[in-house]
C-alpha positions in Angstrom: -0.2 1.2 -6.6 3.5 0.7 -7.4 6.0 3.4 -6.5 7.1 5.2 -9.6 10.7 4.3 -8.8 9.7 0.7 -8.7 8.1 0.9 -12.1 11.2 2.5 -13.6 13.4 -0.2 -12.0 11.1 -2.9 -13.4 11.8 -1.6 -16.9 15.5 -1.3 -16.3 15.8 -4.8 -14.9 14.0 -6.2 -17.8 16.3 -4.4 -20.2 19.5 -5.5 -18.4 18.2 -9.1 -18.4 17.3 -8.9 -22.1 20.8 -7.8 -22.8 22.3 -10.8 -21.0 23.1 -9.1 -17.7 21.9 -9.7 -14.2 18.7 -7.9 -13.6 19.8 -6.6 -10.2 22.0 -4.0 -11.9 18.8 -2.2 -13.0 18.5 0.1 -10.1 17.3 3.7 -10.5 17.9 6.8 -8.4 16.6 10.3 -8.5 19.0 12.4 -10.5 21.1 15.0 -8.6 21.4 16.9 -11.9 17.8 17.7 -12.9 19.1 19.9 -15.7 20.3 16.7 -17.4 17.8 14.1 -16.4 15.1 13.1 -13.9 16.2 9.6 -13.0 19.5 7.9 -13.4 20.9 4.3 -13.5 24.5 3.6 -12.6 24.2 -0.2 -12.9 26.4 -0.4 -16.0 29.4 0.8 -13.9 29.0 -2.1 -11.5 28.2 -4.6 -14.3 31.4 -3.7 -16.2 33.6 -5.3 -13.6 31.6 -8.5 -13.5 31.3 -8.8 -17.3 34.7 -7.3 -18.2 33.2 -4.8 -20.6 33.3 -1.1 -20.9 30.5 0.6 -18.8 29.5 2.8 -21.8 29.1 -0.3 -24.0 26.7 -2.0 -21.4 24.8 1.3 -20.9 24.4 1.7 -24.7 23.0 -1.8 -25.0 20.5 -1.2 -22.2 19.5 2.1 -23.7 18.9 0.5 -27.1 16.7 -2.1 -25.4 14.7 0.6 -23.6 14.2 2.8 -26.6 10.9 2.8 -28.4 8.9 2.3 -25.2 6.2 4.7 -23.9 7.7 5.3 -20.5 10.7 7.5 -21.3 11.0 10.7 -23.4 14.8 10.5 -22.9 16.9 7.4 -22.5 20.5 8.2 -23.0 23.9 6.5 -22.3 26.6 9.0 -21.3 30.3 8.6 -20.4 31.6 6.8 -18.6 28.5 4.6 -18.4 25.6 6.4 -16.8 22.0 6.0 -18.1 20.0 9.2 -18.0 16.2 9.0 -18.0 13.3 11.4 -18.4 9.7 10.2 -18.1 7.4 10.8 -21.0 4.7 13.4 -20.4 1.9 10.9 -21.1 3.2 8.2 -18.8 3.6 10.8 -16.0 0.0 12.1 -16.5 -1.4 8.6 -16.5 0.4 7.8 -13.3 -1.0 10.9 -11.6 -4.5 10.1 -12.9 -4.3 6.8 -11.1 -3.2 8.6 -7.9 -6.1 11.0 -8.2 -8.6 8.2 -8.8 -7.6 6.6 -5.5 -9.2 9.4 -3.4 -8.7 7.7 -0.1 -5.0 6.8 -0.3 -3.7 8.6 -3.3 -1.9 5.5 -4.5 -0.1 4.8 -1.2 0.1 1.1 -0.9 -0.8 -0.7 2.4 2.1 -2.8 3.7 1.9 -6.4 2.7 2.6 -7.7 6.2 0.8 -5.4 8.8 2.4 -5.4 12.2 1.3 -4.5 15.7 3.6 -1.7 16.7 3.7 -0.3 20.3 4.8 3.4 20.4 5.9 4.6 23.8 6.0 8.4 23.5 4.5 10.3 26.4 6.4 10.0 29.6 4.7 12.8 31.4 4.7 12.7 35.2 1.3 13.1 37.0 0.8 15.9 39.5 3.1 18.1 37.3 2.0 20.3 34.4 3.4 19.6 31.0 6.4 21.8 30.1 8.4 22.4 27.0 10.5 19.3 27.7 7.5 17.2 26.9 6.9 18.7 23.4 9.3 16.7 21.3 8.3 13.3 22.6 4.6 14.0 22.1 4.9 15.6 18.6 7.4 13.1 17.2 5.6 10.1 18.7 2.2 11.1 17.4 3.7 11.6 13.9 5.4 8.1 14.0 2.1 6.6 15.1 0.2 8.3 12.3 2.9 7.4 9.7 2.6 3.7 10.7 -1.2 3.8 10.6 -1.1 5.4 7.1 1.1 2.4 6.0 -1.5 0.0 7.3 0.1 -1.2 10.6 -1.8 -1.6 13.8 -0.3 1.2 15.9 -0.8 1.4 19.7 0.3 4.7 21.4 1.0 4.6 25.1 1.5 7.7 27.2 3.4 5.6 29.9 2.8 8.0 32.8 5.3 8.5 35.6 2.6 7.8 38.3 4.2 5.7 41.0 7.5 7.3 41.8 8.9 9.5 44.6 6.7 12.5 43.6 3.7 10.6 45.0 5.4 10.1 48.4 6.4 13.8 48.4 2.8 14.9 47.7 1.4 12.6 50.4 3.8 13.9 53.1 3.3 17.5 52.1 -0.4 17.0 52.3 0.0 15.5 55.7 1.9 18.6 56.9 -0.8 20.9 55.5 -3.9 19.0 56.4 -3.1 16.5 59.2 -6.7 16.0 60.1 -7.7 14.3 56.8 -9.0 10.8 57.3 -6.1 9.4 55.2 -3.7 10.1 58.0 -5.9 8.7 60.8 -4.8 5.1 61.5 -8.1 4.5 63.4 -10.3 5.6 60.4 -12.4 2.7 59.1 -15.0 4.5 56.9 -15.0 5.2 53.2 -12.5 7.8 52.0 -14.0 11.0 50.5 -15.0 10.9 46.8 -13.9 14.5 46.3 -10.2 15.2 46.2 -8.8 17.0 49.2 -7.1 19.5 46.8 -7.8 21.3 43.5 -5.6 20.9 40.5 -4.0 24.3 41.0 -3.3 23.3 44.7 -1.8 20.0 43.5 0.5 21.8 41.1 1.7 24.0 43.9 2.1 21.1 46.4 4.6 19.1 44.5 7.3 21.7 43.8 7.0 22.9 47.4 7.5 19.3 48.7 10.3 18.7 46.3 12.1 21.8 47.5 11.5 20.9 51.1 13.2 17.5 50.5 16.3 19.1 48.9 17.6 21.7 51.2 20.8 23.2 49.9 23.1 24.5 52.7 25.4 26.4 50.3 22.5 28.5 49.1 21.4 29.2 52.6 24.9 30.3 53.6 25.0 32.6 50.6 21.8 34.2 51.9 23.3 34.8 55.3 21.5 32.0 57.3 23.2 31.0 60.6 24.9 27.6 60.9 22.5 26.7 63.7 19.5 27.4 61.5 21.1 25.6 58.5 21.7 22.5 60.6 18.1 22.5 61.8 16.8 23.0 58.2 19.0 20.3 56.8 17.9 17.7 59.4 14.2 18.6 58.7 14.8 18.2 55.0 16.4 14.8 55.4 13.6 13.7 57.7 11.0 14.9 55.2 12.8 13.1 52.4 12.8 9.8 54.4 9.1 10.2 55.1 8.5 10.6 51.4 10.5 7.5 50.5 8.6 5.5 53.1 5.2 6.8 51.9 6.2 5.9 48.3 7.0 2.4 49.3 3.8 2.0 51.3 1.8 3.3 48.3 3.6 0.8 46.0 2.9 -2.0 48.6 -0.9 -1.2 48.4 -1.5 0.8 51.6 -5.2 1.7 51.1 -5.2 5.3 52.5 -2.3 6.3 50.2 -3.9 4.5 47.3 -7.0 6.6 47.8 -4.9 9.8 47.7 -3.1 8.5 44.6 -6.5 8.0 42.8 -7.4 11.6 43.5 -4.1 12.7 42.1 -4.5 10.5 39.0 -8.1 11.7 38.3 -7.2 15.4 38.4 -3.8 15.0 36.6 -4.9 12.8 33.8 -7.9 15.0 32.9 -5.6 18.0 32.7 -3.0 16.0 30.7 -5.6 14.9 28.2 -6.7 18.5 27.8 -3.2 19.8 27.1 -2.1 16.9 24.9 -5.4 17.5 23.0 -4.3 21.1 22.3 -1.4 19.5 20.5 -3.7 17.1 18.7 -1.8 14.3 20.4 -3.9 11.3 21.3 -3.0 8.1 23.1 -4.6 4.7 22.8 -3.4 3.7 26.3 -3.1 5.7 29.4 -0.9 3.2 31.3 1.7 4.1 33.8 4.5 2.8 36.0 1.8 1.6 38.5 0.5 -0.9 35.9 4.0 -2.5 35.9 4.1 -2.9 39.7 2.3 -6.3 39.9 5.0 -7.8 37.6 8.1 -6.6 39.4 8.5 -9.2 42.1 8.1 -12.1 39.7 10.4 -10.6 37.1 13.2 -10.1 39.6 12.6 -13.7 40.9 12.9 -14.9 37.3 16.1 -13.0 36.7 17.6 -14.6 39.8 16.4 -18.1 39.0 17.9 -17.9 35.5 21.2 -16.8 36.9 21.1 -13.4 35.1 20.8 -11.2 38.2 23.4 -11.1 40.9 24.3 -8.9 43.9 26.8 -6.1 43.4 27.5 -3.6 46.2 24.2 -4.4 47.8 22.2 -3.9 44.6 20.8 -6.5 42.2 22.2 -6.1 38.7 22.2 -7.9 35.3 25.2 -7.8 32.9 24.3 -6.5 29.4 27.7 -6.1 27.8 28.4 -7.8 24.5 31.7 -8.5 22.7 30.7 -6.3 19.8 30.2 -3.2 22.0 32.6 -0.4 21.0 32.8 0.6 24.6 32.2 -1.0 28.0 28.5 -0.8 29.1 27.6 -0.9 32.8 25.2 -3.6 34.1 21.5 -2.8 34.5 20.4 -2.2 38.1 17.0 -3.9 38.7 16.8 -3.4 42.4 18.6 -0.8 44.6 20.4 -1.7 47.8 17.4 -0.5 49.9 15.2 -2.9 48.0 13.5 -0.2 45.8 12.8 -0.8 42.1 14.1 1.6 39.4 12.9 2.9 36.1 14.5 0.0 34.4 12.6 -2.5 36.6 9.4 -0.6 35.8 10.1 -0.6 32.1 10.8 -4.4 32.2 7.5 -4.9 34.0 5.7 -2.8 31.3 7.2 -5.0 28.6 6.0 -8.1 30.3 2.5 -6.6 30.5 2.5 -5.5 26.9 3.7 -8.9 25.8 0.8 -10.5 27.7 -1.9 -8.1 26.5 -0.8 -7.0 23.0 2.1 -9.1 21.7 3.6 -6.3 19.6 5.8 -7.2 16.6 7.8 -4.0 17.2 8.4 -1.6 20.1 9.3 2.0 19.4 10.4 4.1 22.4 10.7 7.9 21.9 12.7 9.8 24.5 15.6 12.2 25.0 18.7 10.8 23.3 20.5 11.0 26.6 18.4 8.0 27.7 20.0 5.7 25.1 22.0 3.7 27.6 18.9 3.2 29.7 16.9 1.7 26.8 19.9 -0.3 25.6 20.0 -1.9 29.1 16.3 -2.5 29.2 16.2 -4.1 25.7 19.1 -6.4 26.4 17.8 -7.6 29.8 14.3 -8.2 28.2 16.0 -10.3 25.4 18.3 -12.2 27.7 15.5 -13.1 30.1 13.1 -14.0 27.3 10.6 -11.4 28.3 10.1 -10.6 24.6 10.0 -13.1 21.8 13.2 -13.5 19.7 11.7 -12.1 16.6 10.4 -8.9 18.2 12.1 -5.6 17.1 12.9 -3.1 19.8 13.8 0.4 18.6 14.8 3.6 20.5 14.4 6.9 18.7 16.3 9.5 20.7 15.6 13.2 20.1 17.8 16.3 20.7 17.1 19.3 22.8 14.9 22.3 21.9 17.1 25.3 22.6 16.6 29.0 22.9 18.4 31.5 20.6 21.3 31.4 23.1 21.9 27.8 22.3 20.9 26.6 25.7 17.7 24.6 26.6 14.6 26.7 26.1 13.6 28.6 29.2 11.2 31.4 30.2 12.5 35.0 30.3 13.2 34.7 34.0 15.1 31.4 33.5 12.4 29.0 34.5 11.0 26.0 32.7 8.1 27.1 30.5 4.7 25.3 30.8 3.7 23.8 27.5 0.3 25.5 27.6 2.0 28.9 27.9 4.2 28.1 25.0 1.2 27.2 22.9 -0.6 30.4 24.0 2.5 32.5 23.1 2.9 31.1 19.6 -0.9 31.5 19.0 -0.7 35.1 20.1 2.2 35.8 17.8 0.3 34.3 14.8 -2.8 36.3 15.8 -0.8 39.5 15.8 0.7 38.7 12.4 -2.8 37.9 10.9 -4.3 41.2 12.4 -1.5 43.3 10.7 -3.5 42.9 7.5 -6.9 43.3 9.2 -8.7 41.4 6.4 -10.7 39.2 8.9 -12.6 39.6 12.1 -10.9 39.3 15.4 -12.9 36.1 16.2 -11.9 34.4 12.9 -8.3 35.5 13.4 -8.2 33.8 16.8 -9.5 30.5 15.4 -7.2 30.7 12.5 -4.3 31.5 14.8 -4.9 28.4 16.8 -4.7 26.2 13.6 -1.7 28.1 12.2 0.1 28.3 15.5 -0.1 24.5 16.0 1.3 24.0 12.5 4.1 26.5 13.3 4.9 24.7 16.5 4.8 21.1 15.2 6.4 21.8 11.8 9.1 23.8 13.5 10.0 20.7 15.5 9.4 17.9 13.0 11.2 19.6 10.1 14.4 19.0 12.1 16.1 15.6 12.2 14.9 14.1 15.5 18.3 13.3 16.9 19.6 16.8 16.4 19.2 19.8 18.7 17.4 22.8 17.2 16.8 26.4 18.1 13.2 27.4 18.9 12.7 30.6 17.0 9.1 31.9 17.2 9.6 34.6 14.6 11.0 32.1 12.1 8.5 29.4 12.8 5.4 31.7 12.3 6.8 33.2 9.1 4.6 32.7 6.0 7.7 32.4 3.9 10.4 29.8 3.9 10.5 26.2 5.3 7.7 26.7 7.9 4.3 25.3 8.8 2.5 28.5 7.9 4.1 28.5 4.5 2.7 25.0 3.8 -0.7 26.0 5.1 -0.7 29.2 3.0 0.0 27.1 -0.1 -3.0 24.8 0.7 -5.2 27.8 1.3 -4.1 29.4 -2.0 -5.0 26.2 -3.9 -8.4 26.1 -2.1 -9.1 29.7 -3.1 -8.3 28.9 -6.8 -10.5 25.8 -6.7 -13.4 27.7 -5.2 -13.2 30.4 -7.8 -13.0 27.8 -10.5 -16.3 26.2 -9.3 -17.9 29.7 -9.0 -17.1 30.3 -12.6 -18.9 27.1 -13.6 -15.8 24.9 -14.1 -15.9 21.2 -14.7 -16.9 19.1 -11.7 -14.4 16.3 -12.5 -11.3 17.9 -14.1 -8.7 15.6 -15.7 -5.0 15.6 -15.4 -3.3 16.2 -18.8 0.3 15.7 -19.9 2.4 18.7 -18.9 2.9 21.5 -21.3 5.7 23.3 -19.5 8.8 22.5 -17.4 7.2 24.0 -14.3 4.1 21.9 -14.7 6.2 18.7 -15.2 8.3 19.5 -12.2 5.2 19.7 -10.1 3.9 16.5 -11.5 7.2 14.7 -10.8 7.2 15.9 -7.2 3.6 14.6 -6.7 4.6 11.2 -8.2 7.1 10.7 -5.4 4.4 10.8 -2.6 4.1 7.1 -1.8 7.9 6.6 -2.0 8.5 9.5 0.5 5.9 8.2 2.9 7.2 4.6 2.8 10.8 5.7 3.3 10.0 8.2 6.0 8.3 5.5 8.1 11.0 2.9 7.5 13.6 5.4 8.8 11.3 6.9 11.5 12.1 10.2 9.9 9.3 12.8 10.0 11.6 15.5 8.7 11.7 13.8 5.3 7.9 14.4 5.0 8.5 18.0 5.9 11.2 18.4 3.3 9.0 16.8 0.7 6.0 19.1 1.3 8.2 22.1 1.4 9.6 21.2 -2.0 6.1 20.3 -3.3 4.8 23.7 -2.1 7.8 25.5 -3.8 7.0 23.6 -7.1 3.4 24.5 -6.9 4.0 28.2 -6.2 6.5 28.4 -9.1 3.9 26.8 -11.3 1.2 29.2 -10.0 3.3 32.3 -10.7 4.2 31.1 -14.2 0.7 29.9 -15.2 -2.6 31.8 -15.6 -4.8 29.1 -14.3 -8.1 30.9 -14.0 -7.5 33.2 -17.0 -6.6 30.2 -19.3 -9.0 30.4 -22.3 -8.5 26.8 -23.4 -11.1 25.1 -21.1 -9.6 21.6 -21.5 -6.1 22.9 -20.6 -7.6 24.8 -17.7 -9.4 21.7 -16.5 -6.0 19.9 -16.6 -4.5 22.6 -14.4 -7.3 22.3 -11.9 -7.0 18.5 -11.8 -3.3 18.9 -11.1 -3.5 21.5 -8.3 -6.4 19.6 -6.8 -4.2 16.5 -6.5 -1.4 18.7 -5.1 -3.8 19.9 -2.4 -4.8 16.3 -1.5 -1.2 15.2 -1.2 -0.3 18.2 1.0 -3.4 17.5 3.2 -2.5 13.9 3.6 1.0 14.8 4.6 0.1 17.4 7.2 -2.5 15.0 8.7 0.3 12.6 9.3 2.4 15.4 10.8 -0.4 16.1 13.1 -2.0 19.4 12.0 -4.6 20.7 9.5 -5.2 23.7 7.2 -7.7 26.5 7.7 -10.2 27.5 5.0 -8.4 30.8 4.6 -5.6 32.8 6.1 
C-alpha cells in the first residue's frame, strides 16, 4: 500500500509535468502550519529559478491543473509561491478503509529488496549479573530488530557475550584458592570432570567481584585506612601475583587447556540460563547466543592474513593496522590487533566474529549497538575489516552509539548507596512503583494489580528509554516514567485500554460486527484520521534512520489525537447508528496501529488498568 505522502507527490508530479515543468519539483511535506493546510509543496519556489518565472505563477498553474480532482478539498497557491493542500474527507476515509482491510500489516509495505541484517546488541559478560548499563543496548537493539522484521528484512540478533576474557582467568584462580582440591587443579587427574558445577550461580556472582578486587589492590586506599607500609607491600605483591596467575589462566583457557575449558563450560551453563531469564523479563530475545569464544578459532589466521597483506606492522612491540583516511577531520590512531605480550584484544575478537558471520550468514548489513564512547573502536574494526577484505565491498556497516542513562543528579544512574544497580532490581523497583500507583484506586485485586504492574512497568521502562534520541543522555525518572499522563508508556497503554473498553461496551450493546470507516464530520475526527494515515511513513522512516524515538513520538501524538476526539465525541451515546459504526471503525483502527507500534517497541498492553 502506497504511503499517503507518495500518493500526494504522485499527483503533484503529474501536475507539474502537465504544466511543462520537471516532475521532480512535485515534492510534498507535512505542513508546519496545520491551521492553514495539511500538506504543502514548495516546488514552485525552486522551479522559478530554472524556468525564470515568478513562483506564484508556477504555483497557480499547478493548482489549476490539480483542481477538480477527488483527492483535495483545498488546493491553493499563496504568496510567494507555496501550494497549500488539504485532503478530501472521502479520499482520507477510503485510504483508512484500505489500511483497516489489511488486518495483518495495516498497509505497511514490505521492502522491495529484503536484506539479511545482523544486529549486535547484547554485549553482556558471563559470570556477572546484568546491571543498568546493559539496559539501553538490549532495549534499543531489540526494537531495531523488530523494526527491520516489520519492514520484511531477515533480522538476526546476536547477544555477542563477553565469555573469553580476563574475568574467566580471575574466576579460575579464585576458585583454585577457595577449592584447591577440585580435580580441575590436579595435574595428575585423568578421569572425567564432574557434570555438576563446583559452584552455584549466587556463589559465581560473588566469586568474580572478589577476584577482581584481589587483582587490583590500591595502596592509596590502604594507606588512608591506616595500613602499615609493610602490610601494603605484602598485599601489593600478592595482588600482582594473583593478577599474573589470572592472565596465565586466561591464556591457557584460550589455548584449549581441557581442565579450564571444563570450568568455563560450567560458568557458561549457569550464566547463560540466568541471562536468558533476565533478558526475557525485558522481552528481549536473541537469535544467536555467540560470544568472543566463537571468534577464537579465527584469530591466528586473521592476524597472519593482515601480516601477509602488508596491513599489520609492529609498533612498540604490538601489532597494529593503520586506519586513518585523508578525509578524517582528526587524526585516528591505528588499530591494535595483538598486544606486546601476544594477547588478542576486543578488536581482534570483533574481527574474528565478522569473519565467522561472513562465513555463516553473509549479512548485507551489520548494525552494532553500544555506548557511543565506543565509536572509535568500531570505526577501527570496520576499517580494518574493509581494508583486509574480511567483508564484501557492498556490505554496509553501521554503529549506533547510545548515550548514558543518568540519575536526577545528572550522573550515571546508581543505587542509593552509590553502587551499580542490578537490572533485575531496577525492574522490580519500577514494577513496585506501578503496583503502588494502581492500588491507590483499589479497583482491582492485588493479584491482578501485580500482573498489570509487570506489563505497565515494562512499558514505562522501555518507553522511558526509547522515547529519547538514542545518542543523547537522559535522566531516569521513575515518577515521570510511570505517570499515566504525558509522554510515557503508561499513557500510551491507558489509551489502548480506553479504546478496548469502548469496543467491548459497543459489542455488549449489540453493535455492528464489521463497522465501516466514514468520512470525518469534525476537525478532531479528521485530525485523528490524518495521524493514522501516516503510520507506514513513520515506520519506514524510523527504521531507515534507526530512530525508535520517532515511533514513540508518533504514538504519543496519535494517543493525544484520539483522546481529544474521545472527549469531544459521544461515541457510545451517538444515536445515528451508521455514524456510530463509523466512529467504532476509526477507533478500532487506532487501537490496531497503536498495538503494532508498541509491539515493535517491545511491550504490550493489558486488558484493563
